[in-house]
ROROVEX-795463 format. One record per residue (C-alpha): x, y, z; chain; residue number from 1; residue in one letter. Coordinates in steps of 0.2 Angstrom, whole numbers. Example, Ala and Ser with C-alpha at 12.3 -4.5 7.8 and 13.67 -1.06 7.14 Angstrom:
# residues 2
+-------+-------+-------+-------+-----+------+
!     u !     v !     w ! kette !  nr ! rest !
+-------+-------+-------+-------+-----+------+
!    62 !   -22 !    39 !     A !   1 !    A !
!    68 !    -5 !    36 !     A !   2 !    S !
+-------+-------+-------+-------+-----+------+
***
This chain:
# residues 260
+-------+-------+-------+-------+-----+------+
!     u !     v !     w ! kette !  nr ! rest !
+-------+-------+-------+-------+-----+------+
!  -163 !    48 !    82 !     A !   1 !    X !
!  -164 !    64 !    92 !     A !   2 !    X !
!  -174 !    77 !    86 !     A !   3 !    X !
!  -166 !    95 !    88 !     A !   4 !    X !
!  -176 !   109 !    94 !     A !   5 !    X !
!  -171 !   126 !    91 !     A !   6 !    X !
!  -173 !   137 !   107 !     A !   7 !    X !
!  -186 !   152 !   107 !     A !   8 !    X !
!  -170 !   164 !   108 !     A !   9 !    X !
!  -162 !   159 !    94 !     A !  10 !    X !
!  -178 !   158 !    83 !     A !  11 !    X !
!  -180 !   175 !    88 !     A !  12 !    X !
!  -161 !   180 !    84 !     A !  13 !    X !
!  -162 !   171 !    67 !     A !  14 !    X !
!  -179 !   180 !    61 !     A !  15 !    X !
!  -173 !   194 !    67 !     A !  16 !    X !
!  -157 !   193 !    56 !     A !  17 !    X !
!  -167 !   189 !    42 !     A !  18 !    X !
!  -178 !   206 !    43 !     A !  19 !    X !
!  -161 !   216 !    45 !     A !  20 !    X !
!  -155 !   209 !    29 !     A !  21 !    X !
!  -169 !   212 !    19 !     A !  22 !    X !
!  -169 !   229 !    25 !     A !  23 !    X !
!  -153 !   231 !    19 !     A !  24 !    X !
!  -156 !   224 !     3 !     A !  25 !    X !
!  -171 !   236 !    -1 !     A !  26 !    X !
!  -161 !   251 !     4 !     A !  27 !    X !
!  -147 !   247 !    -7 !     A !  28 !    X !
!  -160 !   247 !   -24 !     A !  29 !    X !
!  -158 !   262 !   -32 !     A !  30 !    X !
!  -171 !   274 !   -32 !     A !  31 !    X !
!  -181 !   280 !   -45 !     A !  32 !    X !
!  -178 !   298 !   -52 !     A !  33 !    X !
!  -193 !   310 !   -53 !     A !  34 !    X !
!  -192 !   319 !   -68 !     A !  35 !    X !
!  -200 !   338 !   -66 !     A !  36 !    X !
!  -211 !   344 !   -79 !     A !  37 !    X !
!  -209 !   356 !   -89 !     A !  38 !    X !
!  -213 !   374 !   -80 !     A !  39 !    X !
!  -212 !   366 !   -63 !     A !  40 !    X !
!  -204 !   384 !   -58 !     A !  41 !    X !
!  -219 !   398 !   -57 !     A !  42 !    X !
!  -221 !   409 !   -72 !     A !  43 !    X !
!  -207 !   400 !   -85 !     A !  44 !    X !
!  -206 !   409 !   -99 !     A !  45 !    X !
!  -204 !   399 !  -117 !     A !  46 !    X !
!  -201 !   408 !  -130 !     A !  47 !    X !
!  -211 !   409 !  -147 !     A !  48 !    X !
!  -204 !   413 !  -163 !     A !  49 !    X !
!  -214 !   414 !  -179 !     A !  50 !    X !
!  -203 !   420 !  -194 !     A !  51 !    X !
!  -204 !   437 !  -198 !     A !  52 !    X !
!  -214 !   433 !  -214 !     A !  53 !    X !
!  -228 !   429 !  -201 !     A !  54 !    X !
!  -226 !   441 !  -189 !     A !  55 !    X !
!  -226 !   454 !  -207 !     A !  56 !    X !
!  -241 !   448 !  -211 !     A !  57 !    X !
!  -251 !   449 !  -195 !     A !  58 !    X !
!  -240 !   456 !  -181 !     A !  59 !    X !
!  -233 !   453 !  -168 !     A !  60 !    X !
!  -247 !   457 !  -156 !     A !  61 !    X !
!  -262 !   446 !  -166 !     A !  62 !    X !
!  -248 !   432 !  -165 !     A !  63 !    X !
!  -246 !   434 !  -146 !     A !  64 !    X !
!  -265 !   434 !  -145 !     A !  65 !    X !
!  -266 !   419 !  -153 !     A !  66 !    X !
!  -254 !   411 !  -140 !     A !  67 !    X !
!  -263 !   420 !  -126 !     A !  68 !    X !
!  -281 !   411 !  -131 !     A !  69 !    X !
!  -275 !   393 !  -132 !     A !  70 !    X !
!  -264 !   394 !  -114 !     A !  71 !    X !
!  -280 !   401 !  -107 !     A !  72 !    X !
!  -289 !   388 !  -113 !     A !  73 !    X !
!  -279 !   374 !  -111 !     A !  74 !    X !
!  -275 !   380 !   -90 !     A !  75 !    X !
!  -293 !   380 !   -89 !     A !  76 !    X !
!  -293 !   362 !   -96 !     A !  77 !    X !
!  -308 !   370 !  -107 !     A !  78 !    X !
!  -301 !   363 !  -123 !     A !  79 !    X !
!  -287 !   350 !  -125 !     A !  80 !    X !
!  -290 !   345 !  -143 !     A !  81 !    X !
!  -275 !   351 !  -155 !     A !  82 !    X !
!  -286 !   353 !  -170 !     A !  83 !    X !
!  -299 !   363 !  -158 !     A !  84 !    X !
!  -283 !   375 !  -150 !     A !  85 !    X !
!  -278 !   379 !  -167 !     A !  86 !    X !
!  -294 !   383 !  -174 !     A !  87 !    X !
!  -296 !   393 !  -159 !     A !  88 !    X !
!  -280 !   403 !  -160 !     A !  89 !    X !
!  -278 !   405 !  -180 !     A !  90 !    X !
!  -295 !   414 !  -177 !     A !  91 !    X !
!  -291 !   425 !  -162 !     A !  92 !    X !
!  -276 !   431 !  -171 !     A !  93 !    X !
!  -287 !   434 !  -187 !     A !  94 !    X !
!  -299 !   445 !  -178 !     A !  95 !    X !
!  -284 !   454 !  -169 !     A !  96 !    X !
!  -275 !   458 !  -185 !     A !  97 !    X !
!  -289 !   463 !  -196 !     A !  98 !    X !
!  -294 !   474 !  -181 !     A !  99 !    X !
!  -275 !   482 !  -182 !     A ! 100 !    X !
!  -276 !   487 !  -201 !     A ! 101 !    X !
!  -269 !   471 !  -208 !     A ! 102 !    X !
!  -277 !   465 !  -224 !     A ! 103 !    X !
!  -277 !   444 !  -225 !     A ! 104 !    X !
!  -276 !   435 !  -240 !     A ! 105 !    X !
!  -283 !   417 !  -238 !     A ! 106 !    X !
!  -265 !   409 !  -241 !     A ! 107 !    X !
!  -261 !   422 !  -225 !     A ! 108 !    X !
!  -272 !   411 !  -212 !     A ! 109 !    X !
!  -266 !   396 !  -220 !     A ! 110 !    X !
!  -249 !   399 !  -215 !     A ! 111 !    X !
!  -253 !   403 !  -197 !     A ! 112 !    X !
!  -263 !   389 !  -194 !     A ! 113 !    X !
!  -251 !   376 !  -202 !     A ! 114 !    X !
!  -237 !   385 !  -191 !     A ! 115 !    X !
!  -248 !   385 !  -175 !     A ! 116 !    X !
!  -253 !   364 !  -176 !     A ! 117 !    X !
!  -235 !   360 !  -180 !     A ! 118 !    X !
!  -223 !   371 !  -167 !     A ! 119 !    X !
!  -235 !   379 !  -154 !     A ! 120 !    X !
!  -250 !   369 !  -150 !     A ! 121 !    X !
!  -240 !   352 !  -144 !     A ! 122 !    X !
!  -230 !   365 !  -133 !     A ! 123 !    X !
!  -244 !   373 !  -124 !     A ! 124 !    X !
!  -253 !   354 !  -123 !     A ! 125 !    X !
!  -235 !   349 !  -115 !     A ! 126 !    X !
!  -234 !   365 !  -104 !     A ! 127 !    X !
!  -249 !   372 !  -100 !     A ! 128 !    X !
!  -242 !   383 !   -85 !     A ! 129 !    X !
!  -229 !   390 !   -95 !     A ! 130 !    X !
!  -229 !   409 !   -98 !     A ! 131 !    X !
!  -225 !   410 !  -120 !     A ! 132 !    X !
!  -219 !   425 !  -125 !     A ! 133 !    X !
!  -220 !   429 !  -145 !     A ! 134 !    X !
!  -200 !   432 !  -150 !     A ! 135 !    X !
!  -198 !   436 !  -168 !     A ! 136 !    X !
!  -185 !   436 !  -179 !     A ! 137 !    X !
!  -180 !   451 !  -188 !     A ! 138 !    X !
!  -176 !   443 !  -203 !     A ! 139 !    X !
!  -185 !   432 !  -217 !     A ! 140 !    X !
!  -177 !   414 !  -219 !     A ! 141 !    X !
!  -176 !   417 !  -238 !     A ! 142 !    X !
!  -170 !   433 !  -245 !     A ! 143 !    X !
!  -167 !   444 !  -260 !     A ! 144 !    X !
!  -149 !   451 !  -257 !     A ! 145 !    X !
!  -147 !   462 !  -272 !     A ! 146 !    X !
!  -152 !   466 !  -289 !     A ! 147 !    X !
!  -138 !   469 !  -300 !     A ! 148 !    X !
!  -136 !   472 !  -321 !     A ! 149 !    X !
!  -124 !   461 !  -332 !     A ! 150 !    X !
!  -117 !   463 !  -347 !     A ! 151 !    X !
!  -120 !   449 !  -363 !     A ! 152 !    X !
!  -115 !   456 !  -378 !     A ! 153 !    X !
!  -121 !   473 !  -381 !     A ! 154 !    X !
!  -138 !   468 !  -370 !     A ! 155 !    X !
!  -140 !   469 !  -353 !     A ! 156 !    X !
!  -150 !   458 !  -341 !     A ! 157 !    X !
!  -156 !   459 !  -320 !     A ! 158 !    X !
!  -150 !   445 !  -310 !     A ! 159 !    X !
!  -157 !   444 !  -292 !     A ! 160 !    X !
!  -148 !   435 !  -279 !     A ! 161 !    X !
!  -158 !   423 !  -269 !     A ! 162 !    X !
!  -150 !   417 !  -251 !     A ! 163 !    X !
!  -159 !   406 !  -237 !     A ! 164 !    X !
!  -152 !   415 !  -223 !     A ! 165 !    X !
!  -162 !   406 !  -211 !     A ! 166 !    X !
!  -155 !   392 !  -197 !     A ! 167 !    X !
!  -169 !   379 !  -202 !     A ! 168 !    X !
!  -164 !   367 !  -215 !     A ! 169 !    X !
!  -167 !   367 !  -235 !     A ! 170 !    X !
!  -182 !   376 !  -242 !     A ! 171 !    X !
!  -191 !   373 !  -257 !     A ! 172 !    X !
!  -192 !   391 !  -266 !     A ! 173 !    X !
!  -203 !   397 !  -281 !     A ! 174 !    X !
!  -198 !   414 !  -289 !     A ! 175 !    X !
!  -206 !   423 !  -303 !     A ! 176 !    X !
!  -197 !   439 !  -311 !     A ! 177 !    X !
!  -204 !   453 !  -319 !     A ! 178 !    X !
!  -194 !   466 !  -330 !     A ! 179 !    X !
!  -204 !   482 !  -334 !     A ! 180 !    X !
!  -195 !   494 !  -345 !     A ! 181 !    X !
!  -203 !   511 !  -349 !     A ! 182 !    X !
!  -214 !   507 !  -366 !     A ! 183 !    X !
!  -210 !   490 !  -368 !     A ! 184 !    X !
!  -219 !   476 !  -365 !     A ! 185 !    X !
!  -215 !   468 !  -345 !     A ! 186 !    X !
!  -205 !   451 !  -349 !     A ! 187 !    X !
!  -209 !   438 !  -336 !     A ! 188 !    X !
!  -199 !   422 !  -330 !     A ! 189 !    X !
!  -197 !   409 !  -316 !     A ! 190 !    X !
!  -189 !   396 !  -309 !     A ! 191 !    X !
!  -187 !   384 !  -293 !     A ! 192 !    X !
!  -172 !   377 !  -283 !     A ! 193 !    X !
!  -169 !   370 !  -268 !     A ! 194 !    X !
!  -158 !   380 !  -255 !     A ! 195 !    X !
!  -151 !   373 !  -240 !     A ! 196 !    X !
!  -147 !   387 !  -225 !     A ! 197 !    X !
!  -133 !   396 !  -230 !     A ! 198 !    X !
!  -133 !   393 !  -248 !     A ! 199 !    X !
!  -139 !   407 !  -263 !     A ! 200 !    X !
!  -141 !   406 !  -280 !     A ! 201 !    X !
!  -143 !   418 !  -294 !     A ! 202 !    X !
!  -156 !   417 !  -303 !     A ! 203 !    X !
!  -162 !   428 !  -321 !     A ! 204 !    X !
!  -174 !   429 !  -335 !     A ! 205 !    X !
!  -163 !   424 !  -351 !     A ! 206 !    X !
!  -177 !   431 !  -363 !     A ! 207 !    X !
!  -176 !   448 !  -355 !     A ! 208 !    X !
!  -162 !   457 !  -361 !     A ! 209 !    X !
!  -160 !   475 !  -364 !     A ! 210 !    X !
!  -150 !   488 !  -373 !     A ! 211 !    X !
!  -136 !   494 !  -364 !     A ! 212 !    X !
!  -140 !   511 !  -374 !     A ! 213 !    X !
!  -155 !   513 !  -366 !     A ! 214 !    X !
!  -154 !   507 !  -349 !     A ! 215 !    X !
!  -138 !   515 !  -345 !     A ! 216 !    X !
!  -141 !   531 !  -350 !     A ! 217 !    X !
!  -156 !   532 !  -341 !     A ! 218 !    X !
!  -167 !   537 !  -356 !     A ! 219 !    X !
!  -181 !   522 !  -351 !     A ! 220 !    X !
!  -186 !   517 !  -330 !     A ! 221 !    X !
!  -183 !   500 !  -327 !     A ! 222 !    X !
!  -191 !   490 !  -313 !     A ! 223 !    X !
!  -187 !   474 !  -308 !     A ! 224 !    X !
!  -203 !   464 !  -299 !     A ! 225 !    X !
!  -198 !   449 !  -288 !     A ! 226 !    X !
!  -207 !   436 !  -278 !     A ! 227 !    X !
!  -204 !   422 !  -269 !     A ! 228 !    X !
!  -212 !   408 !  -261 !     A ! 229 !    X !
!  -204 !   398 !  -250 !     A ! 230 !    X !
!  -208 !   382 !  -239 !     A ! 231 !    X !
!  -203 !   366 !  -229 !     A ! 232 !    X !
!  -210 !   354 !  -241 !     A ! 233 !    X !
!  -215 !   350 !  -258 !     A ! 234 !    X !
!  -233 !   354 !  -259 !     A ! 235 !    X !
!  -233 !   363 !  -243 !     A ! 236 !    X !
!  -242 !   380 !  -239 !     A ! 237 !    X !
!  -228 !   393 !  -243 !     A ! 238 !    X !
!  -223 !   411 !  -238 !     A ! 239 !    X !
!  -226 !   420 !  -253 !     A ! 240 !    X !
!  -218 !   440 !  -253 !     A ! 241 !    X !
!  -213 !   453 !  -265 !     A ! 242 !    X !
!  -202 !   468 !  -269 !     A ! 243 !    X !
!  -199 !   481 !  -281 !     A ! 244 !    X !
!  -182 !   485 !  -286 !     A ! 245 !    X !
!  -178 !   501 !  -298 !     A ! 246 !    X !
!  -164 !   505 !  -306 !     A ! 247 !    X !
!  -154 !   520 !  -303 !     A ! 248 !    X !
!  -143 !   526 !  -319 !     A ! 249 !    X !
!  -133 !   537 !  -308 !     A ! 250 !    X !
!  -126 !   524 !  -294 !     A ! 251 !    X !
!  -128 !   510 !  -308 !     A ! 252 !    X !
!  -137 !   500 !  -294 !     A ! 253 !    X !
!  -153 !   495 !  -289 !     A ! 254 !    X !
!  -164 !   501 !  -275 !     A ! 255 !    X !
!  -179 !   494 !  -268 !     A ! 256 !    X !
!  -193 !   503 !  -267 !     A ! 257 !    X !
!  -209 !   503 !  -258 !     A ! 258 !    X !
!  -224 !   492 !  -268 !     A ! 259 !    X !
!  -240 !   505 !  -267 !     A ! 260 !    X !
+-------+-------+-------+-------+-----+------+
***
């Protein structure tokens, strides 16, 4: 039987054709997309938005000082631990706030520490080349919308409207009411609730009922102290504030006054 032998020219053409086919198949494969990391643009800005409560506690400058300290150390690769960064930023904010005359409480530091750890540090670690700028919201998430009197027979009771005006979901809320009538023993009451964004509720102390004749005529001065504490989750570090509302018999309305 005769053996077929391929001529050198045909062998070269076959090899060339095979190489060409492999090249086409390789070029036809989809290319892998390379995702640009955050802040690929130089000096891109990320806005850090603490609550209005934190802004009141520490001041905008102090919070910005905390953010700057963390981004500087991450950018220089001196500190990359989330725990260390949180501590660094908290200490920087406390020093700046106290230097600006803020009288901080232990729970204030705990609230800031939780905020930095949960909301700021992850962003700083992920995007160390960004410029972080503090932009504070103008209103608390949980607010005291109004205080008013409601008639119950020949008595009156002070009611307080509490609202979740934030956009970050439900808040666990604790309210303490303290009604102070001139010449009488203060009457206190408290309640707890969960309000989702946009929800509100009226709260009162059923035991604190006042004679209409004494309050309406202005014979006795009435002040309602409202303390509100709220948190993202039950048992987590709450934000706490207090407002004082004084009753004006002329307009028959409560007006917020400055706590001395």
